[in-house]
LUMLUM-726118 format. One record per residue: x, y, z of N, C-alpha, C, CB in turn; residue in one letter. Coordinates in nm, 3 decimals, padded with zeros to 5 digits, always signed. Each point is the difference from the previous one (the first is absolute). Glycine has a CB too. Layout:
! residues N
n.xx;n.yy;n.zz;ca.xx;ca.yy;ca.zz;c.xx;c.yy;c.zz;cb.xx;cb.yy;cb.zz;rest
X;Y;Z;X;Y;Z;X;Y;Z;X;Y;Z;A
...
//
This chain:
! residues 163
n.xx;n.yy;n.zz;ca.xx;ca.yy;ca.zz;c.xx;c.yy;c.zz;cb.xx;cb.yy;cb.zz;rest
+00.780;-04.925;+02.233;+00.079;+00.110;-00.050;+00.022;-00.022;-00.148;+00.111;+00.034;+00.225;X
-00.118;+00.074;-00.304;+00.019;-00.010;-00.144;+00.141;+00.041;-00.038;-00.243;+00.046;-00.036;X
+00.277;-00.082;-00.083;+00.134;+00.037;-00.045;+00.002;+00.148;-00.036;+00.041;-00.235;-00.085;X
+00.071;+00.302;+00.105;+00.005;+00.144;-00.023;-00.009;+00.039;-00.147;+00.135;+00.016;+00.205;X
-00.110;-00.104;-00.298;-00.003;+00.035;-00.141;-00.139;-00.006;-00.059;+00.231;-00.085;-00.018;X
-00.327;+00.032;+00.089;-00.135;-00.010;-00.053;-00.083;+00.119;+00.050;+00.018;-00.253;-00.010;X
-00.108;+00.305;-00.078;-00.082;+00.114;+00.044;-00.093;-00.040;+00.112;+00.012;+00.096;-00.229;X
-00.037;-00.005;+00.317;-00.087;-00.023;+00.114;-00.118;+00.094;-00.008;+00.193;-00.077;+00.140;X
-00.305;+00.032;-00.090;-00.119;+00.083;+00.004;+00.011;+00.094;+00.119;-00.141;-00.180;-00.110;X
+00.147;+00.314;+00.088;+00.019;+00.091;+00.113;-00.123;+00.009;+00.090;+00.157;+00.129;-00.141;X
-00.274;-00.176;+00.094;-00.121;+00.012;+00.080;-00.033;-00.127;+00.076;-00.083;+00.164;-00.165;X
+00.155;-00.269;+00.141;-00.027;-00.123;+00.073;+00.062;+00.010;+00.138;-00.009;-00.133;-00.214;X
-00.053;+00.062;+00.306;+00.051;+00.005;+00.136;+00.127;-00.083;+00.008;-00.233;+00.033;+00.094;X
+00.324;+00.006;-00.008;+00.122;-00.078;+00.015;-00.032;-00.137;+00.058;+00.133;+00.210;+00.031;X
-00.047;-00.307;-00.057;-00.022;-00.137;+00.046;-00.002;-00.005;+00.151;+00.109;-00.089;-00.207;X
-00.205;+00.019;+00.257;-00.008;-00.019;+00.143;-00.064;+00.115;+00.073;+00.198;-00.138;-00.018;X
-00.268;+00.229;-00.047;-00.061;+00.112;+00.069;-00.141;-00.031;+00.045;+00.141;+00.153;-00.134;X
-00.192;-00.267;+00.101;-00.132;-00.036;+00.046;-00.101;-00.003;-00.111;+00.056;+00.097;+00.217;X
-00.036;-00.030;-00.327;-00.096;+00.000;-00.112;+00.034;-00.118;-00.089;-00.029;+00.255;+00.009;X
-00.051;-00.357;-00.007;+00.030;-00.122;-00.072;-00.061;-00.003;-00.139;+00.012;-00.114;+00.216;X
-00.094;+00.216;-00.253;-00.065;-00.006;-00.131;+00.097;+00.034;-00.112;-00.215;+00.062;+00.107;X
+00.314;+00.019;-00.081;+00.099;+00.036;-00.102;-00.049;+00.104;-00.097;+00.090;-00.225;+00.022;X
-00.211;+00.274;-00.002;-00.052;+00.097;-00.096;+00.018;+00.143;+00.048;-00.163;-00.169;-00.075;X
+00.208;+00.193;+00.193;+00.024;+00.135;+00.048;-00.129;+00.064;+00.046;+00.193;+00.020;-00.153;X
-00.230;+00.091;+00.095;-00.117;+00.078;+00.038;-00.127;-00.074;-00.042;+00.132;+00.215;-00.021;X
-00.231;-00.223;+00.109;-00.124;-00.071;-00.027;-00.113;+00.095;-00.037;+00.073;-00.178;+00.157;X
-00.046;+00.304;-00.196;-00.106;+00.098;-00.025;-00.061;-00.011;-00.138;+00.115;+00.150;+00.156;X
-00.076;-00.243;-00.236;-00.058;-00.017;-00.132;+00.076;+00.073;-00.110;-00.217;-00.027;+00.111;X
+00.319;+00.099;-00.076;+00.082;+00.071;-00.099;+00.102;-00.099;-00.054;-00.033;+00.225;+00.117;X
+00.046;-00.237;-00.249;+00.098;-00.094;-00.054;+00.140;+00.040;+00.041;-00.151;-00.047;-00.194;X
+00.230;-00.053;+00.224;+00.136;+00.024;+00.042;+00.090;+00.024;-00.120;-00.038;-00.142;+00.202;X
+00.152;+00.197;-00.174;+00.098;+00.030;-00.102;+00.039;-00.127;-00.074;+00.085;+00.195;+00.134;X
-00.093;-00.190;-00.267;+00.040;-00.112;-00.081;-00.109;-00.101;-00.025;+00.223;+00.034;+00.088;X
-00.342;-00.019;-00.030;-00.109;-00.094;-00.022;-00.081;+00.042;-00.120;-00.009;-00.053;+00.245;X
-00.032;-00.042;-00.323;-00.082;+00.028;-00.119;-00.145;+00.007;+00.042;+00.165;-00.116;-00.151;X
-00.236;+00.224;+00.113;-00.138;+00.021;+00.041;-00.098;-00.045;-00.106;+00.074;+00.190;+00.138;X
-00.028;-00.229;-00.254;-00.089;-00.046;-00.107;-00.039;+00.116;-00.090;-00.085;-00.182;+00.149;X
+00.027;+00.151;-00.265;-00.041;+00.104;-00.094;+00.118;+00.057;-00.075;-00.190;+00.055;+00.148;X
+00.165;+00.052;-00.220;+00.104;+00.065;-00.078;+00.085;+00.088;+00.089;-00.146;-00.006;-00.204;X
+00.273;+00.019;+00.175;+00.083;+00.090;+00.079;-00.041;+00.145;-00.024;+00.190;-00.164;-00.010;X
-00.175;+00.246;+00.113;-00.042;+00.140;-00.009;+00.092;+00.081;-00.090;-00.097;-00.019;+00.228;X
+00.217;-00.019;-00.239;+00.094;+00.077;-00.082;+00.081;-00.095;-00.085;+00.011;+00.182;+00.172;X
+00.095;-00.136;-00.225;+00.088;-00.085;-00.078;-00.042;-00.003;-00.145;+00.044;-00.136;+00.202;X
-00.025;+00.017;-00.263;-00.023;-00.010;-00.143;-00.137;-00.054;-00.036;+00.242;-00.031;-00.025;X
-00.320;-00.008;+00.123;-00.131;-00.058;-00.029;-00.103;+00.105;-00.032;+00.056;-00.188;+00.149;X
-00.178;+00.145;-00.160;-00.113;+00.089;-00.026;-00.020;+00.091;+00.122;-00.111;-00.172;-00.154;X
+00.078;+00.300;+00.137;-00.021;+00.088;+00.114;-00.114;-00.052;+00.088;+00.083;+00.195;-00.134;X
-00.074;-00.168;+00.264;-00.098;-00.049;+00.096;-00.136;+00.064;-00.023;+00.183;-00.038;+00.164;X
-00.190;+00.157;-00.222;-00.126;+00.071;-00.018;-00.080;-00.049;-00.118;+00.105;+00.194;+00.104;X
-00.054;-00.282;-00.185;-00.074;-00.049;-00.115;+00.053;+00.061;-00.128;-00.201;-00.031;+00.143;X
+00.122;+00.014;-00.248;+00.041;+00.047;-00.132;-00.030;+00.149;-00.014;-00.040;-00.230;-00.096;X
+00.138;+00.307;+00.055;-00.018;+00.143;-00.016;-00.043;+00.038;-00.141;+00.170;+00.034;+00.176;X
-00.172;-00.126;-00.266;-00.043;+00.030;-00.136;+00.114;+00.049;-00.086;-00.224;+00.053;+00.088;X
+00.188;-00.014;-00.208;+00.097;+00.046;-00.098;+00.042;+00.143;+00.029;-00.100;-00.154;-00.172;X
+00.226;+00.186;+00.146;+00.048;+00.137;+00.015;-00.064;+00.088;-00.107;+00.219;-00.082;+00.099;X
-00.243;+00.211;-00.068;-00.062;+00.086;-00.101;+00.093;+00.023;-00.119;-00.131;+00.111;+00.180;X
+00.072;-00.103;-00.297;+00.078;+00.022;-00.121;+00.032;+00.149;-00.014;-00.109;-00.200;-00.111;X
+00.227;+00.228;+00.065;+00.042;+00.138;-00.020;-00.002;+00.031;-00.149;+00.143;-00.006;+00.210;X
-00.150;+00.135;-00.240;+00.001;+00.042;-00.139;+00.135;-00.025;-00.064;-00.172;+00.171;+00.052;X
+00.174;-00.164;-00.181;+00.123;-00.024;-00.073;+00.091;+00.123;+00.012;-00.120;-00.156;-00.160;X
+00.249;+00.131;+00.160;+00.097;+00.109;+00.009;-00.007;+00.085;-00.126;+00.151;-00.140;+00.147;X
-00.124;+00.271;-00.134;-00.004;+00.085;-00.119;+00.110;-00.038;-00.098;-00.096;+00.185;+00.137;X
+00.071;-00.160;-00.263;+00.097;-00.031;-00.105;+00.124;+00.087;+00.016;-00.187;-00.068;-00.156;X
+00.294;+00.027;+00.091;+00.125;+00.074;+00.009;-00.020;+00.142;-00.053;+00.132;-00.215;-00.025;X
-00.087;+00.313;+00.103;-00.010;+00.139;-00.042;-00.130;+00.067;+00.040;+00.146;-00.059;-00.188;X
-00.242;-00.018;+00.237;-00.127;+00.058;+00.043;+00.011;+00.041;+00.147;-00.129;-00.141;-00.168;X
+00.070;+00.252;+00.207;+00.008;+00.041;+00.140;-00.084;-00.092;+00.087;+00.036;+00.238;-00.070;X
+00.009;-00.257;+00.190;-00.072;-00.083;+00.096;-00.110;+00.084;+00.062;+00.206;-00.140;+00.047;X
-00.327;+00.091;-00.047;-00.114;+00.078;+00.046;-00.033;-00.017;+00.145;-00.085;-00.017;-00.224;X
+00.147;-00.077;+00.293;-00.035;-00.026;+00.139;+00.073;+00.091;+00.095;-00.045;-00.234;-00.060;X
+00.009;+00.218;+00.185;+00.071;+00.074;+00.104;-00.093;+00.085;+00.082;+00.198;+00.001;-00.143;X
-00.154;+00.026;+00.262;-00.075;+00.082;+00.093;+00.086;+00.116;+00.042;-00.133;-00.196;+00.081;X
+00.079;+00.282;-00.001;+00.081;+00.104;+00.060;-00.050;+00.139;-00.035;+00.192;-00.153;-00.009;X
-00.123;+00.247;+00.067;-00.035;+00.140;-00.022;+00.079;+00.054;-00.118;-00.051;+00.029;+00.246;X
+00.018;+00.090;-00.290;+00.076;+00.057;-00.112;+00.146;+00.018;+00.036;-00.206;+00.115;-00.079;X
+00.288;-00.110;-00.022;+00.144;+00.011;+00.023;+00.034;+00.132;+00.065;+00.042;-00.148;-00.196;X
+00.064;+00.146;+00.273;+00.045;+00.125;+00.062;+00.054;+00.092;-00.108;+00.054;-00.120;+00.216;X
-00.061;+00.246;-00.188;+00.040;+00.100;-00.096;+00.143;+00.043;+00.028;-00.239;+00.079;-00.024;X
+00.330;-00.102;-00.068;+00.139;+00.040;+00.019;+00.016;+00.151;-00.007;+00.072;-00.218;-00.097;X
-00.168;+00.287;+00.038;+00.009;+00.146;-00.008;-00.001;+00.062;+00.139;-00.114;-00.005;-00.223;X
+00.038;-00.053;+00.315;-00.006;+00.054;+00.136;+00.136;-00.013;+00.068;-00.244;-00.059;+00.015;X
+00.310;-00.053;-00.036;+00.133;-00.020;+00.059;+00.098;+00.101;-00.059;-00.048;-00.245;+00.035;X
+00.043;+00.262;-00.166;+00.091;+00.096;-00.064;-00.028;+00.142;+00.046;+00.015;-00.150;-00.197;X
-00.139;+00.183;+00.220;-00.033;+00.134;+00.047;+00.064;+00.027;+00.136;-00.216;-00.009;-00.127;X
+00.205;-00.089;+00.217;+00.060;+00.017;+00.133;+00.152;+00.004;-00.008;-00.197;-00.118;+00.101;X
+00.254;+00.034;-00.184;+00.147;-00.001;-00.015;+00.050;+00.132;-00.057;-00.006;-00.248;-00.033;X
-00.061;+00.299;-00.068;+00.042;+00.129;-00.060;-00.014;+00.114;+00.100;-00.069;-00.084;-00.227;X
-00.037;+00.083;+00.307;-00.016;+00.104;+00.101;+00.107;-00.006;+00.106;-00.243;-00.005;-00.042;X
+00.276;-00.116;+00.088;+00.103;-00.012;+00.103;+00.139;+00.032;-00.054;-00.140;-00.173;+00.112;X
+00.168;+00.134;-00.235;+00.129;+00.037;-00.061;+00.009;+00.151;-00.014;+00.009;-00.220;-00.124;X
-00.118;+00.283;+00.086;-00.001;+00.146;-00.009;+00.025;+00.066;+00.134;-00.157;-00.017;-00.191;X
+00.109;-00.045;+00.299;+00.022;+00.057;+00.133;+00.144;-00.015;+00.044;-00.236;-00.052;+00.058;X
+00.293;-00.067;-00.078;+00.135;-00.023;+00.050;+00.108;+00.057;-00.092;-00.086;-00.204;+00.110;X
+00.058;+00.218;-00.237;+00.099;+00.052;-00.093;-00.025;+00.148;-00.027;+00.023;-00.228;-00.104;X
-00.135;+00.279;+00.151;-00.040;+00.140;-00.022;-00.010;+00.031;-00.148;+00.109;+00.065;+00.216;X
-00.180;-00.148;-00.287;-00.013;+00.017;-00.143;-00.147;+00.014;-00.038;+00.211;-00.131;-00.037;X
-00.241;+00.243;-00.023;-00.136;+00.022;-00.048;-00.023;-00.082;-00.128;-00.003;+00.232;+00.102;X
+00.113;-00.282;-00.158;-00.011;-00.080;-00.122;-00.058;-00.138;+00.027;+00.194;+00.125;-00.092;X
-00.197;-00.169;+00.216;-00.062;-00.129;+00.030;-00.134;+00.016;+00.070;+00.225;-00.099;+00.015;X
-00.247;+00.209;+00.053;-00.127;+00.015;+00.072;-00.115;+00.035;-00.094;+00.128;+00.072;+00.202;X
-00.103;+00.003;-00.307;-00.107;+00.031;-00.096;-00.044;-00.125;-00.076;+00.090;+00.234;-00.023;X
+00.001;-00.318;-00.026;-00.047;-00.127;-00.056;-00.072;-00.087;+00.103;+00.188;+00.010;-00.163;X
-00.151;+00.003;+00.291;-00.070;-00.073;+00.105;-00.145;+00.042;+00.011;+00.214;-00.021;+00.122;X
-00.240;+00.150;-00.142;-00.139;+00.051;+00.001;-00.077;-00.058;-00.118;+00.075;+00.213;+00.113;X
-00.013;-00.212;-00.229;-00.068;-00.049;-00.121;-00.029;-00.150;+00.012;+00.116;+00.178;-00.139;X
-00.016;-00.254;+00.181;-00.018;-00.145;+00.013;-00.101;-00.031;+00.111;+00.237;-00.038;-00.083;X
-00.234;+00.115;+00.192;-00.096;-00.020;+00.108;-00.143;+00.027;-00.044;+00.177;+00.061;+00.161;X
-00.194;+00.041;-00.246;-00.133;+00.028;-00.054;-00.050;-00.114;-00.087;+00.052;+00.244;+00.006;X
+00.036;-00.297;-00.090;-00.038;-00.116;-00.083;-00.033;-00.121;+00.085;+00.146;+00.087;-00.184;X
-00.071;-00.107;+00.293;-00.025;-00.112;+00.090;-00.136;+00.014;+00.068;+00.247;-00.025;+00.037;X
-00.281;+00.146;+00.005;-00.131;+00.022;+00.063;-00.113;-00.024;-00.099;+00.104;+00.165;+00.156;X
-00.083;-00.128;-00.283;-00.102;-00.026;-00.101;-00.017;-00.149;-00.024;+00.053;+00.220;-00.108;X
+00.057;-00.295;+00.110;-00.008;-00.146;-00.019;-00.075;-00.065;+00.116;+00.216;+00.004;-00.129;X
-00.196;+00.047;+00.250;-00.072;-00.053;+00.116;-00.148;+00.031;-00.012;+00.205;+00.027;+00.143;X
-00.238;+00.093;-00.190;-00.140;+00.038;-00.015;-00.070;-00.085;-00.107;+00.059;+00.234;+00.071;X
+00.013;-00.274;-00.175;-00.057;-00.086;-00.105;-00.008;-00.146;+00.044;+00.091;+00.156;-00.171;X
-00.028;-00.192;+00.283;-00.002;-00.137;+00.048;+00.110;-00.085;-00.058;-00.240;+00.023;+00.027;X
+00.340;+00.036;-00.087;+00.110;-00.075;-00.059;+00.111;-00.030;+00.099;-00.054;+00.106;-00.216;X
+00.047;-00.046;+00.333;+00.103;-00.020;+00.102;-00.067;-00.001;+00.137;+00.177;+00.110;-00.145;X
-00.106;-00.164;+00.243;-00.058;-00.009;+00.134;+00.086;+00.067;+00.106;-00.106;-00.211;-00.071;X
+00.200;+00.295;+00.033;+00.087;+00.065;+00.099;-00.022;+00.151;-00.003;+00.170;-00.185;-00.024;X
-00.291;+00.226;+00.055;-00.034;+00.142;-00.001;+00.073;+00.079;+00.106;-00.220;-00.062;-00.089;X
+00.244;+00.002;+00.205;+00.071;+00.071;+00.107;+00.143;+00.033;-00.041;-00.143;-00.116;+00.169;X
+00.206;+00.024;-00.237;+00.136;+00.024;-00.046;+00.001;+00.109;-00.108;+00.062;-00.240;+00.053;X
-00.163;+00.240;-00.139;-00.010;+00.103;-00.103;-00.019;+00.138;+00.064;-00.097;-00.169;-00.161;X
+00.011;+00.175;+00.263;-00.021;+00.128;+00.070;+00.127;+00.045;+00.070;-00.242;-00.056;+00.031;X
+00.313;-00.037;+00.032;+00.124;+00.036;+00.070;+00.104;+00.056;-00.098;-00.048;-00.177;+00.172;X
+00.065;+00.111;-00.286;+00.096;+00.049;-00.098;-00.038;+00.135;-00.056;+00.052;-00.234;-00.057;X
-00.182;+00.253;+00.033;-00.050;+00.127;-00.053;+00.022;+00.113;+00.101;-00.173;-00.125;-00.135;X
+00.141;+00.100;+00.262;+00.014;+00.103;+00.103;+00.147;+00.031;+00.027;-00.216;-00.076;+00.104;X
+00.300;-00.026;-00.094;+00.143;+00.024;+00.025;+00.061;+00.079;-00.114;+00.014;-00.213;+00.133;X
-00.053;+00.181;-00.255;+00.055;+00.073;-00.115;-00.043;+00.146;+00.003;-00.002;-00.212;-00.134;X
-00.123;+00.239;+00.170;-00.046;+00.139;+00.009;+00.072;+00.074;+00.113;-00.223;-00.068;-00.091;X
+00.241;+00.004;+00.205;+00.068;+00.066;+00.113;+00.144;+00.032;-00.037;-00.149;-00.121;+00.164;X
+00.218;+00.027;-00.227;+00.139;+00.023;-00.040;+00.009;+00.111;-00.103;+00.053;-00.241;+00.047;X
-00.146;+00.243;-00.142;+00.001;+00.107;-00.101;-00.026;+00.135;+00.066;-00.081;-00.162;-00.174;X
-00.012;+00.166;+00.268;-00.027;+00.126;+00.071;+00.120;+00.048;+00.078;-00.238;-00.064;+00.016;X
+00.306;-00.027;+00.054;+00.120;+00.040;+00.075;+00.111;+00.048;-00.091;-00.062;-00.164;+00.177;X
+00.076;+00.102;-00.292;+00.104;+00.042;-00.094;-00.032;+00.136;-00.062;+00.050;-00.241;-00.047;X
-00.177;+00.264;+00.019;-00.039;+00.132;-00.053;+00.025;+00.108;+00.106;-00.175;-00.107;-00.150;X
+00.143;+00.077;+00.277;+00.029;+00.097;+00.107;+00.149;+00.025;+00.015;-00.206;-00.074;+00.118;X
+00.287;-00.029;-00.134;+00.145;+00.018;+00.009;+00.052;+00.085;-00.114;+00.019;-00.221;+00.115;X
-00.074;+00.202;-00.234;+00.042;+00.082;-00.115;-00.040;+00.145;+00.022;-00.022;-00.199;-00.153;X
-00.100;+00.223;+00.203;-00.046;+00.138;+00.027;+00.089;+00.065;+00.107;-00.238;-00.064;-00.060;X
+00.274;-00.014;+00.164;+00.086;+00.053;+00.105;+00.137;+00.039;-00.054;-00.122;-00.141;+00.167;X
+00.179;+00.059;-00.254;+00.130;+00.033;-00.059;-00.009;+00.125;-00.086;+00.062;-00.244;+00.003;X
-00.172;+00.259;-00.079;-00.019;+00.120;-00.083;-00.011;+00.125;+00.086;-00.115;-00.140;-00.175;X
+00.040;+00.131;+00.285;-00.016;+00.116;+00.089;+00.134;+00.037;+00.065;-00.241;-00.066;+00.045;X
+00.315;-00.035;+00.001;+00.129;+00.028;+00.062;+00.099;+00.059;-00.101;-00.041;-00.187;+00.163;X
+00.033;+00.142;-00.286;+00.090;+00.054;-00.102;-00.039;+00.143;-00.036;+00.038;-00.232;-00.091;X
-00.167;+00.263;+00.090;-00.046;+00.135;-00.037;+00.031;+00.101;+00.109;-00.181;-00.102;-00.137;X
+00.175;+00.063;+00.262;+00.027;+00.094;+00.109;+00.147;+00.013;+00.031;-00.221;-00.056;+00.093;X
+00.301;-00.029;-00.149;+00.143;+00.009;+00.024;+00.045;-00.081;+00.120;-00.005;+00.224;-00.101;X
-00.084;-00.285;+00.172;+00.038;-00.080;+00.117;+00.079;-00.123;-00.042;-00.204;+00.081;+00.122;X
+00.176;-00.130;-00.238;+00.071;-00.117;-00.048;+00.142;+00.038;-00.041;-00.217;-00.103;-00.076;X
+00.235;+00.222;+00.023;+00.132;+00.043;-00.046;+00.093;+00.025;+00.118;-00.104;+00.103;-00.205;X
+00.051;-00.054;+00.317;+00.088;+00.028;+00.116;+00.051;-00.130;+00.063;-00.127;+00.214;+00.043;X
+00.052;-00.320;-00.055;+00.047;-00.124;+00.062;+00.114;-00.062;-00.084;-00.231;-00.039;+00.100;X
+00.242;+00.076;-00.228;+00.106;-00.053;-00.083;+00.115;+00.101;-00.017;-00.171;-00.140;-00.119;X
+00.164;+00.254;+00.187;+00.106;+00.102;-00.012;+00.121;-00.044;+00.080;-00.171;+00.184;-00.030;X
+00.283;-00.202;-00.039;+00.121;-00.046;+00.065;+00.105;+00.110;+00.013;-00.047;-00.226;-00.089;X
+00.014;+00.348;+00.053;+00.096;+00.109;+00.012;-00.002;+00.052;+00.143;-00.029;+00.063;-00.244;X
+00.150;-00.030;+00.294;+00.010;+00.050;+00.136;+00.049;+00.139;+00.002;+00.038;-00.224;+00.080;X
//
């Protein structure tokens, strides 16, 4: 029996179990804590796969104030498309033709930027452009309806408070 403060090999057979070799498993697999020779596979030594060679050299950083030329990715998103949709929706909820007409103009500019390849959010540009046109059309119809009701006198009778 060993003292409880000393580490024990979890793979060794318990004392008196019949295995007198003390090595545990006889399948040729090194036991826990046994040194197999050679360089360690990990840690601070040389990697087990051999020498990987020198790391590739990178170019020099750009001078102060010079733009950085590297980078990947798609063209930047177009903020005009977002503004077009926002102006159209504000025109719908506030009932203001003063925001839907600029939404049409900004949406047209956004669609042109997408066609030139300067932006990648063409669907958003189309949505803002269409919403702005629909809101402008509804507001023009509302103005025409108010003019017709005022001309026929139907609007005046609804505001008549004399009894």
